[in-house]
N, C-alpha and C positions, 0 to 999 in steps of 0.2 A: 294365393294365400303361404303354400310353403314360402314360393320369389319374395313375398315380404320379409319376410319372416329372417330368410338367407341376408336380404339384405340390408333388412334393418339391423342384423346381426356382423352382415363383413362393417357399415357404418360404424358401431362401437368400438368394432374391435383399430380401425381405423381413428378414429379421435382418441381410445384409450393411449396405441402409436402414439399419435401427435404429445398427446398431456405428457408422456411419461418422458417424451425426447426435451422438451419443455421445462419441467421437472429436473431435468439432467443436467438443464443447463441454467437452471436458477442457482441449481449445488455447487457449479463447477465457480459459476460469478462468485459465491457467498463465501466459498475456497479460498478465490482469488481474494477477497477482499482482506478475510482473516492475514491470508498472509502479506499483503500490500502493507498494514497498520503498524506491524512494523517495522519495518521496512523504510516506513515514513517517520516512524519517531527514531532509529538510527541517522534517518539523514538531518532530522531536526537537532539532533545530540552533536553528531558531527562538524554541523553550522556552526553550532552554541561551542563546542570547543575549539573552530579555527576564529571564530571572535576571540576567544581567551586568551587562544595566544597569539594574537597583533596584539591585544592589550599589553601581555605580557613582554614581549618588544618592544612597548612604545617606554614602557615603564622604567627598562631594562637597560635600555635608550636614555632614557633622566636620568637615573642614579649617576650613569657613566659620566654626562655631561654635570651633573653636582657635584663627583667626587674631582674631576679635571678642575671645576671653578676653586673647590676646598684648595686641592693642593696646589693651587700657583700662589 
């Protein structure tokens, strides 16, 4: 009987350790996701800024062409 209690206690302790490990992993994943979300938003903003810069350059070129045509 005593051996069964000791074995059961050991089994429960091992189970608790495994559960604690899983909880640590889950928390690490949650933290990573929280960190990645703002990074993704920054990447999206960077892409939008790059697009807007390209459009501004296109418009600048068009204005230059129109000015050249008007001055001729």
